[in-house]
C-alpha positions in Angstrom: 91.7 106.9 94.5 95.1 105.5 93.5 95.6 103.5 90.3 96.0 100.3 92.2 92.7 100.8 93.8 91.1 101.4 90.5 92.7 98.2 89.1 91.4 96.3 92.2 87.8 97.5 91.6 88.0 97.0 87.8 89.2 93.4 88.3 86.2 92.7 90.5 83.8 94.1 87.9 85.4 91.9 85.2 85.4 88.8 87.3 81.9 89.3 88.5 80.5 89.2 85.0 81.4 85.5 85.0 78.9 83.1 86.6 80.6 82.6 89.9 81.4 84.5 93.1 84.6 86.5 93.0 87.1 85.4 95.5 90.3 87.1 96.6 92.3 84.3 95.0 90.6 85.1 91.7 91.5 88.8 92.0 95.1 88.0 92.9 95.5 85.7 89.9 93.7 88.3 87.6 96.1 91.0 88.7 99.2 88.7 89.1 99.7 89.9 92.6 99.9 88.0 96.0 96.7 87.2 97.9 97.9 89.5 100.9 98.0 92.4 98.4 94.4 91.8 97.6 93.5 91.7 101.2 95.1 95.0 101.8 93.5 96.7 98.8 90.1 95.3 100.2 90.8 96.8 103.6 91.8 100.1 102.1 88.5 100.2 100.1 86.5 99.1 103.1 88.1 101.8 105.3 87.2 104.5 102.8 83.6 103.2 102.7 83.4 103.3 106.5 84.7 106.9 106.5 82.2 108.0 104.0 79.3 106.3 106.0 80.5 108.2 109.1 80.3 111.6 107.3 76.8 110.8 105.8 75.6 109.7 109.3 76.8 112.9 111.0 75.3 115.2 108.3 
């Protein structure tokens, strides 16, 4: 995983410890990036999860 992906996941962890749902906008503000950057990072992470699920279901 790239450092940016790790930062994305870490920001979700930190923000989720507050008593509110984590929104893309919250992550963007926390990381000081644009909201589209967060959307791309989320898609990258989702794609990896789907790939892993396919491997598990085949085996």
